[in-house]
N, C-alpha and C positions, 0 to 999 in steps of 0.2 A: 911166220909159223913155222917152215922149214928148221929154224936156228933154236926155238922153242921146242919140239920133237926132237933134234937130236940130242940136246942137252936133256931132257926129259927120260930118253932111251941109254944116254950114258948114266945117269941117277940108276936107272934100273937096273941096269949091268953090274953097277959097282955093288948095289945094294945086295943084288943073287951071289955073290962072290963075297960077301961078308966086309968089305970094303968101302962101304961110302962111311967118310970120313967125316966126323963132326967135332969141332970146335965150340966147347962149353965156356959160355961167358956171363958174368952178371945180366942179366935182361929185363927192363922195366917192364911186366908185361903188358899193362896199359897203354905205355906209350906205343909197343910192338903192335898189338892188335888195333890201336888207333891208327897207328900208320898204315897197315895194310887195309884196313878198310877204306881208308880215305882215298886209298888210289882205285877202288871199285865206285867211289860217290857220284859220278858221272854217267856212268852206264847205267847205276841203280835208277837214278833220277831220270835217266832217259826211258827204262822201262818202267816208271810207276811204281819200282819195290822200294822199301822203307828197310835199310839196315840199322838193327837196334846193337849196342854194345852194351855187356855188363861185366865189367871187372873189378874184383875186390882190390881195395884200397892198399896201395903200397905193396903189389905183390912183385917180388922181385926173386927171380930164378935162374939158375944157370942154365942156357940152353944155346945151341949154334943156334942161333937167331935168323938166318939168312935161311936156313934149313926149315925152320918151323913157319916163317912168313911164306915159303916158296908151299907148305900143304895148306896151311889158312888161305892163301890165294887160291889154289886148288878148290876147296872147300865153296869158297863165297863163288867161285865161276861158276860151279854147277849150282850153287843154290839163286843165283842168278839167271843162269839157263834156264831152270825148270819152274821158277816162282811165276805166275801170271802177276800181270799187270794189278797193282793194290794190294799184292801178298808182302810179305816182311820174311827177313833174314835175320837172323840174332847169332851174335858172337857172345859167347860167355866164357869168362876164364875165373879159374878159385883153386885156392890148395883143397886138396882133398885127400886125408889119410895119407901123406906123404908124396903126393902126388900133383903136378900139375894136372888141372880137369881144363881141356880146352873142348867146348862143346861148339858147333855149330847147326843150329836148326832152323828150318824153314817149315812155311804152309803151303808148300806146292803139293804135288800130288802125290808125294812118297816114292819109293822103291818097287817095281816091282816084285813079288814075293821071290819067284825064282833068281832075281837077280842078287840077292841078300847073301846068299854063300857063296859067291863070288866077287862081290863088290869090290874085292880090294886084287884081284889079279889082275895082270896085265891085259890090255884090250878087253877086257869086259866092259860092256856098254847094257844101259838099261834097255836100250833097244836098238837093235843092231842096223833094223832099217832107215835110221835118221840119215839124212845128210847130213856131210861134213858141218855148216854153218850152225846147226843147231845141235848137234850130235857128241863133239868131241872126238879124240882118239882114245879113248878108254884106259889111258896112263895116269890121270889124276888121282884116284882112288888109289892106285897102287903105289902112286910115290909119298902117299899120304902115309899109307903104311910103312913103305921103307923107312919115312923119315922117324917115324914114331917108333920103329924098332930100331934103327942106328943110336938112339937116345935109351933104350931098354924100356921101351915103352909099347902101349898097342894102341889099336885104332878099331873101333866097332860101327857099325853102321846099324840104323834100326827106322822101322816106321814109326811114328808116333800115334796114339790112340785115337785122337781126333782128326787124323789127315796131316801129313808131313813128312818129313825124313828129320833124322839128327845124325850124326857122326861126330863120336867123340876121340878124342886124344888123351890118352893119359900117360904124363911122362914122370918117372919118377925123379923126385927133388933132392 
């Protein structure tokens, strides 16, 4: 955990200085998303949570694959942390108006309304009183935003009308 925390802090420090380096290469988005989701399959199964994947066919985009995998992993980690047993996390990717739209949604409780304006700030947590095993460090969404910005894109978080949360990365292609 300490090594991951140090790596996360380094990513944020570099992004704050505008020095988060990315190396764009052609990426098969379905393969990238599928591989990332596979790393969470055992945890999802243990928690009784399903993960759905919807990726447009033949979607290839120039991305920094390790950084996008890191952002997607943070979003999956959050989804699995907050979705109750029997719930679902969904990952979707498609080309949308000159950008890659990467969306992770879940049917958990959603974000507290007061958290949404600060969701992508470092150390922001939806419930600061949570203990470490359930609550995380508050760096995950900040890294998601830093990765999106390093690609020239954006990250947005919202609650879904019927319940649950959605985070969307929009990366210009």
